[in-house]
N, C-alpha and C positions, 0 to 999 in steps of 0.2 A: 880632093877635098871636096871643093862642092857640090861635086854630086853625092856626096855621103852625107853633107848637110840636108839637102832637100830629101835624102831619102826620111832620115831621123825627123823631118819637121810632115811627111806625110803617115809616118805609121802614127804622129803624136794628134793628127787631124783624123787620123783613123778610128786612133781610140776614143776623142772626146766623140764624135758621133755615135760612136756604139754604147758609149755609157748614156746620150742622151736619149736616144733612141730605146735605154732600157727603162729609162725614168719615166716617158710617157709611157712606155706599156704598161708599167708596175700603177701610175696616174690613174690609166683606163679601167684596171680593173677593179682599183677601189674604188671607184666612182658610181659601182651599179649599186645600191640602194631598192632593199630589198619592198614589197609591198608593205605596209601597217597590218596588222590585227586590228579589225574590227574592236576589239576588246582594250585598244591602247583611247579608246576615245574617251573611256570610260575616268573614271576621278586619281589622281593618283595613289588613293584610300587602300584601293580595291590588289590587295599586292597575294599571288601564289598564297595559300596554306600546306606548308609540309603535315604529312597527313602522319608522322609521329609526332605531332605535336611541337617539336622545337623551329620550326619556320611556318614559312606560308605555302608552300606547296604541296598539293593530292592530288596520287592519280597517277597513272602514267597508262600508255599503251598496252594493247595483250603481248603477255611474252618478252615486254622486257624485261633486261636483268636487272636488279636493284643489291645495294649494298647487305650481303646475308646477315652481318651485324646488328642487328636489328627485329626481334624478333616483328614487329610490326611491320616491319617491309614485306614481308610473305606474303604475299598473294589470297584472298580469300579461301578457302578452299569449293568447287564447283557447288554442293549442297547450300552454301551459306549465299550463295546469290541470287534474291527473291527473280522471278520471272519479269518479263519488262513491263506489262501494261496490268497485272491480274490488281485486285482491289484488295484479296484477301492473300496474298503469298503463301503459300505452305509456311508452317511452323517453321520447323527446321531451317530455311534458308534466311528468315529475315535474323532468326532469336539466336545463334550457337550458343551452347552453355557460356563460354567468358563474357556475351553480353548481359546475359542477367544474372548469373551473380558474378561481382567483379571479387577477385579476389581479397585474401585478409592485406597481401604487402600494401592496396592502395592505400593504407590507411596509418602507415610509417610515420614515427613523430619528426618534424624538421628540429633539428638541433642546433642552429646557429642563430637563433633572433638575438641582435646587440640589445634590445632594449626590454623593459617591464610590459606587459599590455595595457598599463594605464597611460601608457606614451607613445603610442603605437599599435595602430589593429595587427594583431600578430595573427596570420593564419592557425585555426587548430591542428592539434595535434595527426589528426587524420590525415589531412590536407588534399583528400581525393585529386591527387595529383599537385606534389609536388612542385617545388619550385627547383629548377636546374641553373649550374653555372653559370647561364648567360642568361641569369633573370625570364627565361621564360615558363609558362607553368605547362603543365600536361604533358598527355602521352611518353614520360619517360617509365623505365622500369617499375619505378616507387611509386607509382600511380596506377598500376595494373595495368589493363589494357586499354587504358581513358588513350581514344585518338588511334586505336589500332586499327591498321587498314593499308593500305602498297602504294610506296612513297613515289612521285615520277623524278626521274633524275635530271637533276639540274646540268649545267654543262652543253657540249658539244650535242646537239639533237635535241634538248631536254627541253625547251622553248614549243617543240612542235609537238610531242605527246602529250597523248590526251591528258588532263589535269584537272582539278577542284582548284578555284578559288575562294576563300570564305577567310573570316577574321575571327570565326570560331574556335573556342580554346577548352580543353578541360579544367575547369575550376570550380570555384564556389563565392556563390552572390551571398547578400546578407538582406534582410527585409528592407533595414533605411538605405543599403546601395539601389535598390529594383522594389518598391513601397507594390508597384499594381501587376511584380511578378511576370512583364512583360520583355522577353528577353528580347532584340531586335540584333539581323545579324543580318551577312550576305551569303550567298553561295552561286557562283554560276563553276559551267566548263570552262577551259582551257586548251587552247591546244590543235591540233590538225585531226580531224576526222569527220565521219561522215554521221550529219543530226547527232551532235554533240548534245548533252542535254545531265541536268541534276534532277536527285528525287530525295526530301528530304522526309524523314520522318520523324516522330516523338515521340518517347514511349516514357510513360512511368507508370503508377499505381492506377491510374485512372483512366488508361489508354489496356486495349488489348496486349497478352506479348508479340504484338507482331508488330505494335506502335500504329499511331494514327498519323497520317501525310500532314504535311502545313503545306500549304500553297501560297504560293506569290502573285502579286497582280503585274509585278515586271519579268520576273523569271530569275532575279537577281536581291533580290530583299526580302528577308521572313523576320516573322514576330511569332513564336513558339510562348505561348502561356507554361511559366511553371511552377509544378507541384511545390504550397509550401512544407520546408520539414520532409523534406525527400530529395533521392536521386532522380534526375530527370537527363535518360541519354536521346542525344542526339544525333542520328545518324544519315550521312548526306552519301546518296551512290551515285556514281559516275556510269551514264547511258550513252550508249551507240548505237542509234537505228532502234532505240526502245528497251534495250536489252544492259542487263545493269554488267561493268566490265570491273568494276570496283568501287570501295566504299570505304569510310572514314567516318568512325564513331568520336564522338566526347558527351561525356560524363559530366551534368552542373550539378551543382548540390546547391541549392536552394532554402535556407534558414534561417531564424532570427539571430540579430545579433549577442554575442556571449556575455555574462558576464561579466565585470569589471570590478576596480577600486570601489567608482563611481556606485556605480550598477550592483549592486553583490550578489544580488539574486533576482534571475529571468524566466520569465513564464509564471505558471500556476501551479507549476511541483518545481521546482526546484530540488537536486539534487541533493542528498545527504553527505558530509565531507569528513573523516574521523581523520586526525591521523596521531603520527607518537610524539606531537609538539603540544597537543589539547592541552591546557592547563600549566602551560609550563609558562611559571614565572619568574626561575633563575637564571644564572651567567652561565651560559655553553661555555665547557671548557676543552669536551673532545673535539680532537681538531677534524677527524673524521667521524661525519654521523652518519648513525643510516636510518634517513627518514623516509618514511612508507607509510601509502595512503589508501587508505577504505573508502569508497564514491558507492553509495546506492541511489537508485531512480525513487521515486513518490509516486504516489505510494504503495508501488508495491514490491518494494525493497533487494529487484535485481542489482546483481554485479552490476558496474562498468566497468568498464577496460580498461588495459592502460592508452589503447589507442584514442580514447575521451578524455583523456587525463593532460595536466601538461601542469609544470612544476617551474618556478624561477626562483634562484637565488640571486639577491642584490642586481636583480635586473637581467640576468644571464638565464636564459632556458639550460634547462640539466636534463641529461639523457635519464632515462629511465636504466639501471642496472640490472634485477632479474625481477620475475613477479610478472603477474598480469592480472588478475582478478585484483591483487594488494601489492602493487610494483612498490621496487624500491627506489630511492634517489640518493645515492652521496652525495652528501653536502661536508664540501672542503674548504676549511674555514683559515685564509691565510694572515697571519701574525702583522698588526698592524705596523705599519713605519714607525710610529711616532706612541709610546706606550706599552702598555699592556692592552688593550682595553678597544676593543671596534665594535661600531651597530652593523646587525646584520635584521633582514627581514628576509622571509619566504613564503611567497604568491603560490599559491595553489587555486586553478580551476578544473573544474568537472561541465561535464553536457551529456545528454543521451539525445537521443535522434526523433525525440519532441518538439524540441527548440528549448526545452529548459538545462538551465545552466547556474552553478554555483562557483563567487571564487569568495577565498579565504587568502588575508595578510596574517605573518604572525609577524613579530618585530619585538627583537631581545638584543642581548649583548654578547658578547664574546669577548673570553679573557685566556691568551697565551699561558700556555701551563707547558714549562721545555719537555721534550723526552727525558722520559725515568722519574718524573718529580709527579707526588700523588697525586690522584685524583678522586680519590672517593672508597669506598665499598660497594662490595656486590654480592651477594645472598648467590648461594648453588644451593639446591633442590633434588633430591634423587627421587623421582616416584614410580612407581613399580601398580599401580591401581590395578591396572586392568588384567593383572593377574592375585590378584586379590592381596596386595602385600604393602598397599599405599605408598605413605610417607618415609622412606626407608631409613634416610640420612638425610642433614642439612644443614650448612654452614655458612659463613662470611668472611671473606676473606679482602685485605687491602688489594688494590689496586694502584697501578702510573700509568704513566702516557706511554701509550704502543703497546699493553698490553691487549692479546686478543682473549675471546671466550673459551677458544684452546687452552692456553696457558692457563687460565685459573679454574678448569674442568681438572686438567690431567695434575696440578695441587690439591684438588681436594679429595682425586683417586688417589693419591697415593699416601693424604696423610690418614685415611679412613681407611686404608688396609685391603684396598682392592688391589689387582693384579690384573689391568685393562690390556685390551688388548684393541689394536688401532693403527690404522692406517696415517702417514703422514706426519709431520708434526704441531706445536703451537702456532705457526705463522705457515703454514703450508700443506693445503689438502688432508686437513684432520679429521678420518672419520671413527667414532667407536661403534667395535663392533662385540666386544663381550666381557664383561667382568667376572672375577671369580674371586670366593670370598666362603669362608668356609659356614655352610648352610645358609647362603645369602635369600634362598629358591623355598629354606624349608614353610611348608606351608600353604605353597601359590597354589592356587583353584580361581578356572577363569569364571567371572559372573554367569549366574544361566541368558540374563538376556543378552549380553554381549557375545556369548558362545551362538545364541540364537542368529545374532546379524550375521555373523561371520558363515555359517553356516547357508542363509541366505542370501551372501554375496560371492558364495562358492569358493571362496579363495584354497588353495593346495593348503591342505592340513600335512604337518610334519611326523605328530607323535613323540616329536624329540624334546627330551625338557631333564633338569636336571639341579637338584635341590643344592649344588656349589656354587651355581651361576646365570648369569643372564644373558642370553645372546640374540643375534640374532638368528633367523630361522628357527628359533626354537618356539614349539605348538604347532607354529603353521611358517606359510613361503612369507607373509607379509609382515613379518616380525622385526625389530629392532630395534637401536634406540634414535630417537629425536631430541630436539633441544627447541625451547620455545623464550624467547624473551619476554619474562614482564606475566609470563601467566598464559595468555592468548595467541601472541602472535609467534608465528614457525618462519623466521629469516629462509628467503631463498637461495642461502648460500653456503655454506661450510662455516663450521665454528674458528677457526684459524683466519676466516674470513672478516669476520666482525669483531671491530675493533669495541670493547664496553665501554660504557659509561659509569660515572658514579650514580648509586644506587637504585643500579640493572639489579633483576630477580632474574636469574639463568636456572631454567628449569630442566630438568634430563631423565625424560618422560621415555619409555618402552610402552612401545603399539603391536598389534597383534593383526592388525589390518593394512599398512600401509599411513596408516597418522589418520586414517578415517574415523577410530575409535577415539582419540586423542585431539581433536580438531585441528591436525595440520596434513592434512590429504591432500589438500591445494602447494603445498610447500614440498612434496614427492616428487611433484613432474612425474606422476606415474598415473595409470589408466586403469588398472587392474580390478579386477574383478566386477561382479554385475551389478552393484549399487554406489551411487555416487555418494551417499552420506548417512551416518548411522541413526540421525536425528537425536543425535545426545551423544557425551564424552564421558572418559571413566577416569577422572583427574583429580591430585590432590585429595585422595582417599575416599571417593564417593564419586555417583553418578549423579551428572547434572543433563536436563533435558534440553534440546534445543527444537526449534517448531518443523511442525510437521507440513510434509505441501500435499494434498489431499486432493484425490483424484476420482473420480467416482466409477466402480468399476464393475458394479453390478447393480442392480434394481428390479424389484418387483410390485409393482401397482397392486396396492389394499383393493377390497372388494367388500362389499354390501358384509360380509360376516368374517371377514381374517382381513390382517395386518398386513400391508407390506412392509418392504425395508428398502433402505440402500446400501451398501457394501463400497465402501472408499479402500483406497489401498494407495498407499504415503508412495510420490513416484521418487522417492530418495529413498527410502530404509523397506519400501515393500512390507511395512507394517498396515493392519488394516484396522477397519471399526466398522461398525452398524449401527444404522438409523433406524428407527422403526416409523414406519407409516401407520398411523392411526386411519382403521375400517371405516368405510365413508357410507353414506344413507341411512344405513340401518341401526348404527351403532344405539343411538339413541332410546330406539324402541326396543330396540332387542335388550337391553338391560334393566326396562322396568318387566319385560317379560318377567323372569326369573324373579325380580321383586314381588308382580304379581300376584304370585304362590301364595306368599304370604296375608296379601288383602284379603286373596280369593280364597285360602283358609278359613277365614272365617265364614266366607257362601257354604264350603263346604260342612264348616260348623256347624250351622243353620238348620240344616237339614238335619245335624244330627241331634241337634236339638229339640229338633220337630220329631226324630225316632224315640230321641228318651218322651217326649209325650207319651206316647206308648206305652214307651218302658217304664216312665214315672210311676203310672198304677205300682210294678213291683219297686221303685226305688221310692214313691213314697207309702206303699206299703210296709218298707221295709222297718217303718216305726213300731206297726203293729208286727215286723218278723215278717220279711218275704218269700222266706222258707214255708212260714207256715201257711199264707194262701197261698204257694204252690202243690204245698204239702194237704191242703186241706181237703184233696179229694181221700188220699190214702189216712187222714186222720178222721175225717166224718166217717167212714165205716167203722174205727176205732170205739167213737161215740155211740154210746147206742140209742141210735135216730135212724134204725133203719127207715121207718117212714120219710123223716123227712130227704132219708137218703134217695128215695124212692123219687122226691121230686126232685131232690138235686140231677139223680143222671136224667130225667126229663130237663132239670135248667141246662145240662151241659148240653140237649140239643138245643134250645135254643140259643144257651150260650154261645156254641160253635158260632151260629149264622150271627148272634152281634158281634164275637170277636171279626166276625167275617165284616160286618161293617164297619164302620168306623174304632177301631179297636180303644180310641180317647171315651168314647159315649157309654164303654162299660165299666170305665174306676168306677163310676160314680156309684151302678149298683154292685160293681164287684167288692168295693171297700165294705158297703155295709157288711156282706158274710163273711168277710172276714173281721170285721167287727164281732159281729154274731158270736161265732168259734171264739173268738176271744174270749170274750166275756164269760 
């Protein structure tokens, strides 16, 4: 028993000893400290930057695998890596296509601000690097390729791989935030490698395509002079032994502060904003109102697209529903908690790329109308001006809350005796294809001007038509029915998706050219034909000209003797016109020359009066009868005066020399001679 107790005690002591030995061994291993990196002595601000813009770390060693889920995590192609130290790297290497022309996706609109622009400096719609869920900005898919490059991995071994540490990110900066345009940031190489360094290059419209290097006094801190109202691209290259091994690129948009409620216009040429709430002074009753915005630059009048337009309803940013050149937004009005009325405001901001912007506010009251209750009246107009039939029919109908434009159109066609072929229903997917009624198209004839536009547009002709119907693909492949609200706007949604409001005028119009001939081309979403516009519309029973966009097509310079001309072609409809250039240099002297003959004529007339002087004896003699002096010689022999005739023949001899002498001298002696025979 005693031996057993001693044995158990020995085993216990042995186990305790082994545990202590293991503990000491573990402590020995844990006490090893890795030498500090020289970078650790820098400020705590110097946190590594992730290349994709979501963190603070960029760059990795060659061949290191990275997460393939992000496009920006793919190493740049070899041809996109500029050579080590060349002052002018090949164009292909530092300026890949995506760097020079950022994709449109970078302009996607931010959708969730919860405060109106006058309460907070809300980022503009094109966002140039949208906010992520973690409130970091730039480098995600919505911002294009901002922050593109190859990101270093964090975790095991990640701190040892070559990386770029920087506080730079893709962003927008306004003039008030950076008055002098000098952006300061840091960038340096981090990790293990042989002679690691970074090279920083800025590229904008003031630099070459390959950009301009930015120098640093200490190799860490940099200062970039940003170009105003422009995109500035800053690329940081990670280098090892002077060779570029990776890069990261950021886009910084530097622009003027945008207009707000306190400053409704900014810039020398603020854009114009037109909406379907302009002039509205009544009470809103439609629960779901389709709000559209049309904005244009000044003074050029170019269209401002939806990327540069923002709309708020009572402080909440409203996402665009459809359209680009004239975007549409659906405004939904909630019934008030108390009573039937509530106050609403709609705010709109539009800006161009030159620092000009405009801000508009609409205030109105909303009155709740229950589903099925009366909202007022709408007008329906059936228009076939494009085939010479003008307005075919029109009518007025009462509407109720919840009615769609399609429902009203179906009722109208039925009541006016049309058999309509259409897809969908009044509430879903309505599309009008063809209407039938006896002789509805009798006398149809396409106007000559429109026909010439169609031919220039090279739209496929079908040659199909019927006097009892009007429908899609009649005459051309671009024909069909479209609808317009209040005559000018063609919504970018179907009739069944458009909630009508009291006072609306719904035009159902027939087009032969995808809407170009009736002003609805933007709404079709098509890119068919050779022309972008016909610079005129055939609606409401007539032709309405629009503005041409002339471009010089041919020029013949004038000369000293001939006029020249300039021939212009409209870039939209290809119509031409010609302006005459007057001849230069000699037109003034040339003009009097044909006129001089008239004053010169008197000069030739003077010799004529001089000639008549010798002839005058004859006209002077006519008084005594010129024929007689002409016939004195024959007459003289008739009278019996042979003797005087003898001297007379002697006289003719001296008379001959005398006429050879100045004839004007002979008239005097001749006159007496005729006078004598006259006696």
